[in-house]
N, C-alpha and C positions, 0 to 999 in steps of 0.2 A: 792569494798566492804570498803578498808581500807577510802578511801575518805568520804563514808557513816557514816563509823564508828567517824572521825574526826568531821562530821558536827553535829552527836547527842550530841558527850561533848563539843560543842559548843555551842551546843543548852541551854544543861544542865547547862553551867556556865553561860550564861546569864541569867538563870532562878533563879538561886542562888545569882545572884547580883543583881537582880530583888525586889528577897524576903529581903537581906539584906537592898535593900535601904527603904522599906517601912517598916520594922520591926520598925521602934518608932513608925509608923502611925497604925503598928498591937498593937503595947502596949497599945496604946492610944484607942482600939477599943470598949471599954468597955464605955469611957468617950463620945466617939463618938456616940454611942448608944445612953446612958445618954442625952446627947445634942440632939437627934433627938428628941427622945420624950419629953423633956421640949420645944423644938420649935413647936412640932406639938400642946403644949397642950396652949404652947402661942400666935400659930395662931388661935386656936379658941376662945381664948380671945380675941384676939386684933378685929377678924370678930365680937363677941358682943360691943366690945365698941367702935366699928364703926357706927353699928348701932344704937343706945341708945345715942350719942352725936350730937348735935346740937338745934336747936327750939324748937321741937317737946319737949311736956312735960313729954313722956314716961319714964318709968324708968326701970334702966337693969332686975330689978325683973320681971317687969309686959312684957317686950319683951320677955324674956324666958319664963317664961312661957306660953306665947301665941303660942311660938314657941314649947314648948312641948306638947301642945293642951290641956292645963288647963284651958277651958273656953274663952271667949271672953272678957279678961281683957282691951283693948286697946279700944278708939273708931275709928268709922270710920274714920276721919282725920289722926290719927297714925298711923292705918293702912296701910293708902296710903301712908303714906312719910315713912316707915319705911318698907316696903313690894315691895313698884315702886319707891323709889328711891334711899333710903340709901343701901338695902339690895345689889341689883345690883351692885352698886358703890364699893361697899367695896369686893364682889366677884370678880369684873374685875380688880381691884386694888391689890388683892392677885394675880391670875391670872396672871398680868402683872409685878407683881415684881418680882413672881419666874421665869417667863420666862427671864426675865433680866439677873438674876442673875445665872441661871444656865447657858445660854449662854456664860456671861463672863465667870463662871467657865470651862469650855467646852473649850473656844477658848486657853483662860489660859493654859490647858494642851496640846490643840493642838500645840501652837505656840511654848509653854515650857517656856514661861515669863510672870513676874505679871503684866504688863502691857495693856495688849490686852482687850479689852472689846468694846462689840458690836458699843458704839455711838463713841468711841475712834481711829478705825479703818475703818469708812466710811459704815459698814454695817447698821445703823439707818440712814445715808443719803440715802443709796440705798434704804430702805425700802419706805422713806418719798418719793422719787419719784414715786415710783410704786403708792402710797397711792394719791399723790396730781395728778397724771395723770389722773389715775381714776375719781377722784370728780371733774377734771375740764372739762374732755371730756369725759366725761357720757353722756350728749346728742349730743356728733357729732363723732367722729372716733370710740369710746369706747362702743358704744351704745350697739351693738349685744354682746358684753360679758357683759354687765353690766344687759341684760335684762337673758341671758344665766344663769350666777351665782348666782343672786338676791341678798341676804344676806352674801355671801361669796366673790361678788366682791371687795370688798374693801380689804380683807383680804388677800385674794390670790393674789391680786396686787402687796399689800406691801410683801410678801413673794418671788413673780417673782424678786424684786429690790434686794430685801436683800439677796436673794440664788444669782443672777450675780456680787453684790457687793462683796460678800464673799468668790467666787470661784475666780475672778479678782485677789480680795486680796493675794489668797494663791496661786497663781500659778506666781505673781510678787516677791514673798516674799520668794519663795521656791526654792531653786539650791541645785541640788548634795545631798538631803534629808538632808538638813540643811536650818532652817529658819534665816533667818537676824532681828534680831528687828530693828534695824534701818531703815531697806529695810523696812520691814512692817508697822511703823509710819508714814514714809514719804508718802508710796504707799498710805495708810491710809487716807494719808493729802489731796491727789490728788485725790484722789475718790473721797471722801465729799464733793472737792472742785468744782469736778465736778456736780456730784451729786446736790449739792445744786444750781450751775448757772443753770442745766435744770429748776430743782424746782423753782427757781426765774423766769425762762422765762413762764413757766406754771401760777403763781401765776400771770404773765404779763397780761395771755390771761382771766382770772377768771373775771367774772363779780362781783358787789359787794357783793350780797349774799355769794356768795363763797368766795372771800377775809375775808370777818367779819370772816366766819367760819376755814379760813385756818389760818388766825393772831392768834384765840386763839389757835389753834388746836396743831400750830408749838410750843409755849410753853409748852406744855404737859398740858395736862386737863383730870381726869375723870369724871368732869361732865356731860357729855352728856350720863352715863352709861344707858343701857336699858340691857332689858332680850334679846332684839334680839342680839345686840352686840355683848354679853355672848355667845346666839347661833352660830353666824357667827366668832366669834375669841377663842371659848373655844375650839373645838376639835381639832384644829391645833393645839393649845398650848399644850391641852393635849398629843397630838398625838408624839409632840417633848420629852416630857416629859416620854414617853415611853418606849421610846432610853436609859433614861441613864442604865438600866440593863446590856443592849448589847456593852455599848461603855464605862463603868467605870475602868473596868479591863485593859483593851488597851489602856486606855490614862494613866492608873499607868506606864505601859511596855513603852509606847511610852516617857516619860521624860528620859528615858535613851537615845536616840537618834532613829530613825526610822530605823535603819540599827539593832540595837540589839533588838529593840521591833521585826522586822522579824524573826530574828534566835530564840526570844523568842515564834514563833510559834503566832503571831499577823500578822492577815490578815490587815496590814498597808492602803493599799491604799480602803477598803470597810470599816475601820473604820474613814479613813479621809471622805469617801464619805457621811458616814452617820453623823459625824460630821458637815459638814458643812447644809446640806439640815436641822438637827436637827435647828441650830443656825437662819438659816434663816427663816423656817417657825415660833419658836417662836419669834426673834425678829418683821419681818415682822405682822406678828398678831399683836404684843404689839403695834406696831406703829402705826399699823391701827386704832385702839380703841382706843389710848393713846395719841398720836402725841410722840413727841420728850419728852425723861424723859432719863436723863445722872447718869454717875456714880454708877446705883446701879449693875452694872454689873462688876464695880471694885472692890466695896468697900465689899458688904457681903462677896465674896469667898475669899478675901483676909483676913477680920477679921476670917473667919473661918479655914483659913488653918494655922494661927499662934495658932489657941484655941484647932482645933479636929485633926488637921496634914493633909498630901497632899493625904490620899488617895481618890481616888475621888468614890469611892463603897460608901463613910459617907459626903463626901464633895457635891456632885452635890444634895440629896434629902436635907440636912441640906441645900444647896443655898436655893432651891425651898422655904423652908419654911420659912426662914431668911429674905428672898427678899421679898414677899408675906407680911409679916408681916410689914416689915420697911417702905413699901408702904404704905399701910394702915394709917401708924399711920403718915406719910409724908399727907396722903392726908387729915387723920382729922385736923392738922396743920392746912393747906394750906386754908381749909374753916371755920375754928375759929379764926386766928390769926387776919385778917380784918375783920371781919364779921360785919354786913352784906353782904360785899363783898368778895370774892374768889380769895387768888392767885393761879394763873398755876402754877400746882406741880411741874414742870420740877425747876422752880427757886427754889424752896423748897430745892431739891437733889442736883442744882447744887451751891446751897450756902454751903451744909455740907460737897459734895462730892469733890470740888476745893482741898479744905486744904489738902485731906485725900489724894488726887491724889498726889499733891507736895510731899507730905511726903513721897509716896509709892515712886514716883520717885528720889528722897534723900536717901532715903531709900539704895536703887539697883542702882544707879548712879555707883559706882565704879566696880559692878559686870559687868552693861549692854555696859561699854564703851559708856558710852553718855555726 
């Protein structure tokens, strides 16, 4: 009986500590809600900006009027460009950007460090391995799987690769309830290199047509966006978003350490399982339809954490909105900066995200002992 009372007092103390840690974030809850509202409005505007930017003569007002059902103000050519080329591209870009940003925020909360990102620790490489494998082997070893899954074959295979790499990374980097940042980064580099070697072997086996597709896909692009790709990857990404309400509070608690979170009543192992599967699903589906797009997962959560605080109840939905909008604008820049040609979007995000990552690394160097 005395032991049970002691455990209850200990759990209450841990809960009080957790509330104190996020008191500053709680004080910024109104700011966070306002930021989410503004980001939601900005997301709609970014989608409209994307579908009205390009070679078509359709204006912003004409497109919005047509979408609102105010008569046929667009000619047949413009309707095809808007609704079958630009709109699926914009929607897919928003889903991919949001999933990468949310995955980065979840990994940073789970590993308790600001350097975690699917692209930096090998998760994206594992997802790429799964996607390249199903593309190259679709007519041989993977033919039954491809026939069985249909349009879901590519995102499912990428999800499997991302899940395997995420699980291995967590098992290697975590010991005795503590996650080593240095071990995580080194293990991520090793897993990424291994996945890259296997991916290179598969590319070596590819035919000429597959090789051309894989080369452009590997640099990241939304050029091949279609409604079919949205139908294949969209449900997987949205299911990973659905996990946000169930893990946000647990991620807040786990920042105190896994032992502290356990004594606060958080089912730590279940939380880790949900988080790992969500990251793998979101990253895998995104990589399958867009290729390698880096740095979104580290830039967006870090910017939001500095502005609205570390509370994951607000950080995760805000990351989804800002990540989606950011990738839409990056895509517009990629297809207009060298028009009529098009830059791979991965080049744009890497050019912007690389210096930002170095700044984060230098800013946290002393605390991380790197």
